[in-house]
C-alpha positions as CSV (number, residue, x, y, z in Angstrom):
1,M,90.4,155.7,121.1
2,G,92.1,158.4,123.1
3,T,93.9,158.9,126.4
4,P,92.9,157.5,129.8
5,Q,92.9,161.0,131.3
6,A,91.8,163.0,128.3
7,G,89.9,165.4,130.5
8,A,86.3,164.4,129.7
9,A,84.0,162.7,132.2
10,P,83.9,159.2,130.7
11,L,81.4,156.6,131.8
12,A,82.7,153.2,132.7
13,G,81.6,150.5,130.2
14,A,80.1,153.0,127.8
15,Q,79.4,151.8,124.3
16,P,80.3,153.7,121.2
17,H,77.6,155.9,119.7
18,G,76.2,155.3,116.3
19,G,74.0,152.7,114.6
20,R,76.6,150.4,113.1
21,H,79.2,147.9,114.4
22,A,82.0,146.0,112.8
23,D,80.6,143.2,110.6
24,W,81.8,139.6,110.4
25,L,84.1,140.2,107.5
26,E,85.9,143.0,109.3
27,L,86.4,140.7,112.3
28,F,87.7,138.0,110.0
29,F,90.2,140.5,108.6
30,D,91.4,141.3,112.1
31,L,92.4,137.7,112.6
32,V,95.1,138.1,109.9
33,F,96.3,141.3,111.6
34,V,96.6,139.2,114.8
35,A,99.1,136.9,113.0
36,L,101.1,139.9,111.7
37,A,101.2,141.4,115.2
38,A,102.5,138.1,116.6
39,Q,105.2,138.0,113.9
40,L,106.3,141.5,114.7
41,S,106.3,141.3,118.5
42,H,108.4,138.1,118.2
43,Q,111.1,140.1,116.5
44,L,111.6,141.9,119.9
45,H,112.1,138.8,122.0
46,G,115.5,138.4,123.6
47,D,117.9,141.3,123.5
48,P,116.9,143.5,120.6
49,G,119.2,146.3,119.5
50,L,118.6,149.7,118.0
51,R,118.5,148.2,114.5
52,D,115.8,145.6,115.6
53,F,113.6,148.4,117.0
54,A,114.0,150.5,113.8
55,V,113.1,147.5,111.6
56,F,110.1,146.7,113.9
57,L,108.7,150.2,113.4
58,A,109.5,150.3,109.7
59,L,107.8,146.9,109.1
60,Y,104.8,147.7,111.3
61,F,103.7,151.0,109.7
62,P,102.7,149.6,106.2
63,P,100.4,146.9,107.6
64,W,99.1,149.3,110.2
65,W,98.3,151.8,107.5
66,L,96.7,149.1,105.4
67,W,94.5,148.2,108.4
68,I,93.5,151.9,108.9
69,N,92.7,152.4,105.2
70,I,90.6,149.2,105.1
71,M,88.8,150.3,108.3
72,V,88.0,153.8,106.8
73,S,86.8,152.2,103.5
74,A,84.4,149.9,105.4
75,N,83.3,152.9,107.5
76,L,82.4,155.0,104.4
77,F,81.1,152.3,102.0
78,V,78.6,150.1,103.7
79,D,78.4,147.1,101.3
80,T,78.0,143.4,101.9
81,G,77.9,142.4,98.3
82,P,80.2,139.7,96.7
83,R,82.4,142.4,95.2
84,R,83.4,143.9,98.5
85,R,83.7,140.5,100.1
86,L,86.2,139.4,97.4
87,L,88.2,142.6,97.7
88,M,88.4,142.3,101.5
89,L,89.5,138.7,101.2
90,C,92.2,139.7,98.8
91,A,93.3,142.3,101.3
92,M,93.5,139.6,103.9
93,L,95.7,137.5,101.6
94,C,98.0,140.5,101.0
95,L,98.3,141.0,104.8
96,A,99.0,137.3,105.3
97,V,101.8,137.5,102.7
98,M,103.3,140.4,104.5
99,A,103.0,138.6,107.9
100,A,104.8,135.5,106.4
101,A,107.6,137.8,105.1
102,V,108.2,139.7,108.3
103,P,111.0,137.5,109.7
104,G,113.1,138.1,106.6
105,A,111.6,141.4,105.3
106,A,114.9,143.2,106.1
107,G,116.7,140.6,104.0
108,D,115.7,138.1,101.3
109,R,112.0,138.3,101.9
110,G,111.8,142.1,101.3
111,A,110.5,141.6,97.8
112,V,107.6,139.4,99.0
113,Y,106.7,142.0,101.7
114,A,106.7,144.8,99.1
115,L,104.5,142.8,96.7
116,G,102.1,142.0,99.5
117,Y,101.7,145.7,100.3
118,A,101.5,146.6,96.6
119,G,98.5,144.2,96.2
120,S,96.8,145.9,99.2
121,R,96.9,149.3,97.4
122,L,95.2,147.8,94.4
123,V,92.5,146.3,96.6
124,L,92.0,149.8,98.0
125,L,91.6,151.1,94.5
126,G,88.9,148.6,93.9
127,L,87.1,149.6,97.1
128,W,87.2,153.4,96.3
129,W,86.8,153.4,92.5
130,P,83.0,153.0,92.5
131,S,82.7,156.2,94.4
132,T,84.8,158.2,92.0
133,R,83.7,160.7,89.5
134,V,85.1,163.8,87.9
135,T,82.6,166.1,89.6
136,G,79.5,165.8,91.7
137,P,78.5,166.2,95.4
138,G,79.5,163.4,97.7
139,R,81.9,161.9,95.0
140,V,85.6,161.4,95.1
141,A,87.8,162.9,92.4
142,R,89.3,160.2,90.3
143,W,92.9,161.5,90.6
144,R,92.8,160.7,94.4
145,P,92.5,156.9,94.3
146,L,94.7,156.9,91.1
147,S,97.5,158.6,92.9
148,Y,97.0,157.3,96.5
149,C,96.2,153.7,95.5
150,L,97.2,152.8,91.9
151,A,100.5,154.8,91.6
152,S,101.5,153.8,95.1
153,G,100.8,150.2,94.4
154,L,102.7,150.1,91.2
155,L,105.8,151.8,92.7
156,W,105.7,149.4,95.7
157,A,105.6,146.5,93.2
158,A,108.6,148.0,91.4
159,S,110.5,148.3,94.6
160,A,110.6,144.5,94.8
161,A,113.2,144.6,91.9
162,V,115.3,147.3,93.6
163,P,118.3,145.9,95.6
164,A,118.8,146.7,99.3
165,P,119.4,149.1,100.9
166,W,117.8,151.3,98.2
167,R,114.6,149.3,98.4
168,Y,114.0,150.5,101.9
169,V,114.8,154.1,101.0
170,M,112.1,153.7,98.3
171,W,109.6,152.4,100.8
172,A,110.2,155.3,103.1
173,V,109.7,157.8,100.3
174,L,106.5,156.1,99.2
175,I,105.1,156.0,102.7
176,A,106.0,159.7,103.0
177,G,104.2,160.4,99.7
178,E,101.1,158.7,101.0
179,M,101.3,160.9,104.2
180,V,101.6,164.1,102.2
181,L,98.6,163.2,100.0
182,L,96.6,162.6,103.2
183,L,97.8,165.8,104.9
184,I,97.1,168.1,102.0
185,S,93.6,166.7,101.4
186,R,92.4,167.7,104.9
187,G,89.2,165.7,104.3
188,G,88.6,166.8,100.8
189,G,88.6,163.3,99.4
190,V,86.1,161.9,101.9
191,P,82.6,161.5,100.3
192,H,80.6,161.9,103.4
193,R,80.8,162.0,107.2
194,L,82.5,159.2,109.0
195,D,80.5,157.0,111.3
196,T,82.2,157.9,114.6
197,G,80.8,155.0,116.6
198,H,82.1,152.5,114.1
199,L,85.5,154.3,114.0
200,V,85.9,154.3,117.8
201,E,84.9,150.6,118.0
202,R,87.3,149.5,115.3
203,V,90.3,151.3,116.7
204,G,89.4,149.9,120.1
205,L,89.3,146.4,118.6
206,C,92.8,146.9,117.3
207,V,94.0,147.8,120.8
208,I,92.3,144.7,122.0
209,I,94.3,142.7,119.3
210,V,97.7,144.0,120.5
211,L,96.8,143.5,124.2
212,G,95.7,140.0,123.3
213,E,99.0,139.3,121.5
214,S,100.8,140.4,124.7
215,V,98.8,137.9,126.8
216,I,99.6,135.1,124.2
217,A,103.3,136.0,124.4
218,L,103.2,135.8,128.2
219,V,101.4,132.4,128.2
220,S,103.7,130.9,125.5
221,S,106.8,132.1,127.3
222,A,105.7,130.9,130.7
223,D,104.8,127.5,129.2
224,H,108.4,127.2,127.8
225,A,110.0,128.2,131.1
226,W,107.4,126.6,133.5
227,T,109.0,127.7,136.8
228,L,107.5,129.5,139.8
229,R,109.4,132.7,138.9
230,A,108.0,132.5,135.3
231,G,104.5,132.1,136.8
232,V,105.0,135.2,139.0
233,V,106.2,137.2,136.0
234,G,103.2,135.9,134.0
235,V,100.7,137.0,136.7
236,L,102.3,140.4,137.2
237,G,102.5,140.9,133.4
238,F,98.8,140.1,133.1
239,V,98.0,142.6,135.9
240,L,100.0,145.2,133.9
241,L,98.0,144.5,130.7
242,A,94.7,144.4,132.6
243,A,95.4,147.8,134.1
244,L,96.2,149.2,130.6
245,W,93.0,147.7,129.2
246,W,90.9,149.1,132.1
247,S,92.1,152.6,131.8
248,Y,91.9,152.7,128.0
249,F,88.4,151.4,127.6
250,D,86.9,153.1,130.7
251,F,88.4,156.5,129.9
252,G,90.2,156.8,126.5
253,A,87.5,155.3,124.2
254,T,84.7,157.3,125.8
255,S,86.7,160.5,125.7
256,A,87.2,160.0,122.0
257,E,83.4,159.5,121.5
258,L,82.7,162.8,123.3
259,M,85.3,164.7,121.2
260,F,83.9,163.2,117.9
261,D,80.4,164.1,118.9
262,A,81.4,167.8,119.4
263,A,83.2,168.0,116.0
264,D,81.9,169.0,112.6
265,D,82.5,166.9,109.5
266,R,86.0,168.3,108.8
267,G,86.9,168.1,112.5
268,T,85.8,164.5,112.6
269,Y,88.1,163.7,109.7
270,L,91.1,165.5,111.2
271,L,90.6,163.7,114.6
272,A,90.3,160.4,112.8
273,R,93.4,161.0,110.9
274,D,95.5,162.4,113.7
275,V,94.3,160.3,116.7
276,G,93.1,157.1,115.0
277,G,95.7,157.0,112.2
278,F,98.9,158.6,113.3
279,L,99.0,158.6,117.2
280,H,97.4,155.1,117.6
281,F,100.2,153.7,115.6
282,F,102.5,154.6,118.5
283,V,99.9,153.3,121.0
284,T,99.7,149.9,119.4
285,A,103.4,149.7,118.6
286,S,104.2,150.4,122.2
287,V,102.0,147.5,123.4
288,L,103.6,145.1,120.8
289,S,107.0,146.2,122.1
290,M,105.9,145.4,125.7
291,A,104.7,142.0,124.4
292,G,108.2,141.2,123.3
293,G,109.6,142.4,126.6
294,L,107.1,140.5,128.7
295,A,107.9,137.3,126.8
296,T,111.6,137.7,127.5
297,A,110.9,138.5,131.2
298,A,109.0,135.2,131.5
299,E,111.6,133.2,129.6
300,D,114.5,134.8,131.6
301,S,112.7,134.8,134.9
302,G,115.5,132.8,136.5
303,H,118.2,135.2,135.5
304,A,119.7,138.0,137.7
305,H,118.4,140.7,135.4
306,L,116.9,141.3,132.0
307,P,119.0,142.1,128.9
308,G,119.2,145.7,128.0
309,G,117.1,145.3,124.8
310,A,114.3,143.5,126.7
311,L,114.3,146.4,129.3
312,W,113.9,148.9,126.4
313,A,111.1,146.8,124.9
314,L,109.2,146.5,128.2
315,A,109.9,149.7,130.2
316,G,110.6,151.8,127.2
317,G,107.4,150.5,125.6
318,L,105.3,151.6,128.6
319,A,106.9,155.0,128.6
320,A,106.2,155.4,124.9
321,Y,102.6,154.2,125.5
322,H,102.0,157.0,128.0
323,A,103.8,159.5,125.8
324,A,101.5,158.6,122.9
325,H,98.4,159.2,125.1
326,A,99.8,162.5,126.3
327,C,100.0,163.6,122.6
328,I,96.4,162.5,122.1
329,A,95.3,164.5,125.1
330,L,97.1,167.6,123.7
331,R,95.5,167.0,120.4
332,Y,92.2,167.1,122.2
333,R,93.3,170.6,123.4
334,R,93.8,169.6,127.0
335,S,96.0,172.0,128.9
336,P,99.7,171.0,129.1
337,V,99.6,171.3,132.9
338,S,96.7,168.9,133.3
339,V,98.3,166.5,130.9
340,A,101.7,166.8,132.7
341,V,100.2,165.8,136.0
342,W,99.7,162.2,134.9
343,A,102.0,162.0,131.8
344,V,105.2,163.0,133.7
345,P,105.0,160.1,136.2
346,G,103.6,157.8,133.6
347,I,106.7,158.4,131.4
348,G,109.2,159.0,134.2
349,V,108.6,155.8,136.3
350,P,109.2,153.4,133.4
351,L,112.3,155.4,132.5
352,L,113.6,155.1,136.1
353,V,112.9,151.4,135.9
354,L,114.8,151.3,132.6
355,W,117.7,153.2,134.2
356,G,118.0,150.8,137.2
357,G,116.7,147.7,135.6
358,G,120.2,146.2,135.0
359,H,120.3,145.6,138.8
360,L,116.7,144.3,139.2
361,A,115.3,140.8,138.8
362,P,112.9,140.3,135.9
363,W,109.9,139.8,138.3
364,L,110.7,143.0,140.1
365,V,110.9,145.0,136.9
366,V,107.4,143.7,135.9
367,L,106.1,144.4,139.4
368,L,107.2,148.0,139.3
369,L,105.7,148.6,135.9
370,A,102.4,146.9,136.9
371,A,102.3,149.2,140.0
372,E,102.7,152.2,137.8
373,A,99.9,151.1,135.6
374,I,97.6,150.5,138.6
375,G,98.5,153.9,140.0
376,H,97.7,155.4,136.7
377,L,94.3,153.7,136.7
378,L,93.5,154.7,140.3
379,Y,94.4,158.3,139.6
380,A,92.0,158.4,136.6
381,R,89.2,156.9,138.7
382,L,89.8,159.4,141.5
383,L,89.5,162.2,139.0
384,L,86.2,160.7,137.7
385,R,84.8,160.5,141.2
386,R,85.7,164.2,141.9
387,R,84.1,165.3,138.6
388,T,81.0,163.2,139.2
389,A,80.7,164.7,142.8
390,T,81.2,168.2,141.5
391,A,78.6,167.8,138.7
392,A,76.1,166.3,141.2
393,H,76.7,169.2,143.6
394,T,76.3,171.8,140.8
395,S,73.1,170.3,139.5
396,S,71.6,170.2,143.0
């Protein structure tokens, strides 16, 4: 959870600290999130327009926020009893309902999407309520889950009866209200310290989910086209995704562990909120956008160039991915100059590809983006070697 060049000295293949890992129920829950990610990325196949990107982001945030809230609940309340299992299974059903409604959520399925999310807020109330109490150390004040979960859930259910476009305005206001409650609490509603190892692992697993969806989109599209050019795009797309995986898990996740280890309880909460909750929304959304663009590149591999919307999904998605990691590095208090060294080319190269992509064959677009991702990874590894050599020289 972090940025490939966050400035720490990460260890390749390092495992998260902490004594707990994701349990089988959490991994089962993730499978439903996979289905939702697939539905969303499919909305960006072809030639999406500005409205399609706006709908994609608007429909992705509520399930993302549900996933984050469920993850934090599992982190804080270690319980394998039947009650928690039933609540988690109900949350999975709510997420599955939202996934099924995604293709028409901006139209006639909007009410179903809203009811799915409303149900998830009631599930969260059930997960948090046993820890509530009016007063007492390590307890959560009752007004917090009542406002954050119950009131929000009831209003989301009510939005199902509101006609469009006011329904979507209501959704935006409700999401903003949840954000305000979270921002003003500043960790006051968390009963005890977060398990940082579990937190880093879970967010990393979510990144794996969206990278895996990108691979599935590539394979499915290459299967539909089944030409040599589609195969070339598929191989180059896989190289691009592999480079992103390598840099994220060798450098980003370990940097996050080091930052969490150095933070106190309140600092841990704020890092989890800002980096895990807010900024990783853009990290994962960018990868899902690239999944849609890569699928189109494989399907249209025989064309002279990609549609404009596909270029924005693919090249724009990679630029947004690097921009999100740059924000994470700045949140880690890295100097703007050190961040700019890798962020400017990381953002600039995809934007140049976007600018000239209307004259480039699909395979060449993917090749240039894969080359940028590989260069990004090699630069990170070069920095690591230099830091390792400096540290060895200093210790000797």
